VMD Tcl script that draws the C-alpha trace (Angstrom):
set ca {
  {-29.00 -29.28 35.84}
  {-31.28 -30.02 32.75}
  {-32.48 -33.29 31.44}
  {-29.87 -33.26 29.14}
  {-27.39 -32.46 30.94}
  {-28.52 -35.84 33.73}
  {-28.28 -38.25 30.33}
  {-24.88 -37.05 29.64}
  {-23.94 -37.77 32.48}
  {-25.48 -41.13 32.98}
  {-24.30 -41.96 30.03}
  {-20.86 -41.33 30.70}
  {-21.65 -43.43 33.58}
  {-22.77 -46.20 31.66}
  {-18.92 -46.22 29.35}
  {-17.56 -45.42 32.82}
  {-18.90 -48.97 33.82}
  {-17.93 -50.72 30.17}
  {-14.04 -49.42 31.29}
  {-13.94 -51.03 35.00}
  {-15.77 -54.02 33.52}
  {-12.63 -54.32 30.91}
  {-9.79 -52.64 33.30}
  {-10.59 -55.52 35.90}
  {-11.65 -58.51 32.86}
  {-7.87 -57.27 31.97}
  {-6.16 -57.23 35.47}
  {-7.57 -60.48 35.94}
  {-5.94 -62.51 33.03}
  {-2.55 -60.78 33.69}
  {-3.39 -61.98 37.33}
  {-3.81 -65.49 36.07}
  {-0.92 -65.83 33.74}
  {1.60 -63.45 35.18}
  {1.07 -64.01 39.03}
  {-0.46 -67.46 38.91}
  {1.68 -69.03 36.16}
  {-1.71 -70.28 34.86}
  {-0.50 -70.38 30.46}
  {-3.12 -68.97 28.65}
  {-4.53 -71.12 25.60}
  {-5.09 -70.74 22.10}
  {-8.40 -69.14 22.94}
  {-8.31 -67.76 25.65}
  {-5.65 -65.62 23.32}
  {-7.61 -64.74 21.12}
  {-10.26 -63.11 24.07}
  {-7.40 -61.07 25.14}
  {-7.17 -59.85 21.90}
  {-10.35 -58.18 21.89}
  {-10.50 -57.15 25.87}
  {-7.45 -55.79 26.23}
  {-7.84 -52.90 23.34}
  {-11.07 -52.48 25.29}
  {-9.78 -50.42 28.03}
  {-8.17 -48.14 26.02}
  {-10.80 -47.53 23.63}
  {-13.30 -47.27 26.57}
  {-10.96 -44.34 28.49}
  {-10.56 -42.50 25.39}
  {-14.13 -42.49 24.94}
  {-14.55 -40.77 28.04}
  {-12.46 -38.08 28.20}
  {-14.11 -35.87 26.69}
  {-17.22 -38.10 26.55}
  {-17.73 -39.34 22.57}
  {-20.97 -40.88 22.11}
  {-19.89 -42.70 18.90}
  {-17.79 -45.00 21.25}
  {-20.02 -47.79 20.86}
  {-19.23 -48.06 17.06}
  {-15.60 -48.94 18.40}
  {-16.06 -50.84 21.50}
  {-19.05 -53.24 20.64}
  {-17.32 -54.85 17.53}
  {-14.51 -55.98 20.00}
  {-17.14 -56.44 22.47}
  {-18.92 -59.01 20.46}
  {-15.92 -61.07 18.63}
  {-14.90 -61.21 22.15}
  {-18.53 -62.85 23.44}
  {-18.08 -65.46 20.33}
  {-14.89 -66.34 21.24}
  {-15.93 -66.90 24.93}
  {-18.51 -69.14 24.34}
  {-16.69 -70.89 21.87}
  {-14.48 -71.04 24.52}
  {-17.13 -72.07 27.41}
  {-19.22 -74.62 25.11}
  {-15.38 -76.25 24.37}
  {-14.76 -76.23 28.28}
  {-18.25 -77.52 29.10}
  {-17.92 -80.66 26.46}
  {-20.25 -79.64 24.53}
  {-17.75 -79.51 21.36}
  {-15.75 -83.05 20.86}
  {-11.92 -82.79 21.18}
  {-11.49 -83.83 17.64}
  {-12.88 -80.21 16.36}
  {-10.66 -78.60 19.47}
  {-8.21 -75.71 18.50}
  {-5.83 -76.21 20.98}
  {-4.76 -79.94 19.93}
  {-0.76 -78.07 20.38}
  {0.46 -76.33 23.57}
  {-1.59 -75.71 26.17}
  {-5.12 -77.37 26.41}
  {-8.26 -75.25 26.14}
  {-10.46 -77.68 28.60}
  {-7.63 -77.60 31.36}
  {-9.10 -76.75 34.79}
  {-7.28 -73.82 36.44}
  {-10.01 -72.64 38.77}
  {-13.38 -73.68 39.90}
  {-14.94 -71.53 42.57}
  {-18.30 -72.76 43.53}
  {-18.37 -75.52 41.43}
  {-18.94 -73.24 38.00}
  {-16.30 -70.44 38.23}
  {-14.11 -71.20 35.69}
  {-11.84 -68.47 33.76}
  {-13.83 -69.75 30.30}
  {-16.85 -68.69 32.88}
  {-15.76 -65.79 33.73}
  {-15.12 -64.31 30.45}
  {-18.14 -64.64 29.36}
  {-19.25 -62.98 31.96}
  {-17.50 -60.05 30.75}
  {-18.05 -60.60 27.45}
  {-21.81 -60.74 28.24}
  {-21.96 -57.67 30.80}
  {-19.84 -55.92 28.07}
  {-22.54 -56.34 25.16}
  {-25.46 -56.05 27.20}
  {-24.38 -52.53 28.68}
  {-23.22 -51.37 25.82}
  {-26.21 -52.21 23.54}
  {-28.24 -50.32 26.24}
  {-26.08 -47.51 25.93}
  {-27.09 -47.72 22.61}
  {-30.36 -47.59 22.45}
  {-30.04 -44.73 24.92}
  {-28.52 -42.76 22.69}
  {-31.03 -44.00 19.73}
  {-33.89 -41.96 20.98}
}
mol new
graphics top color blue
foreach p $ca { graphics top sphere $p radius 0.5 }
foreach p [lrange $ca 0 end-1] q [lrange $ca 1 end] { graphics top cylinder $p $q radius 0.2 }
display resetview
């Protein structure tokens, strides 16, 4: 196996890891809303808008491997990260209630899940998007060499 084949295989693996992260995040989101009956807030819906398509986009980029997948997936991951970060700041109380977007319907700061004292639904979303952005930037750096 040549170095080019090894690099191609490792790049495919990196995209596959991104697909796993997006798939687990999507399934987790659907589990919380459909099985646990936790209604999603407005910011959760925006994060879903950016996470759900990543499952399809990344899968299409795997078969056959397409190195241009980064230019399609990275904007979704970055935009989703922005909403997840804003949601986490709002949930943590860093953003005052007077400028919260969830004034009607489901509250964006409602606590539905609190594992180990810090793992909340907004934190899980932020972790997922952060991992996706980090791994996609890693892949972008590898492919630009």
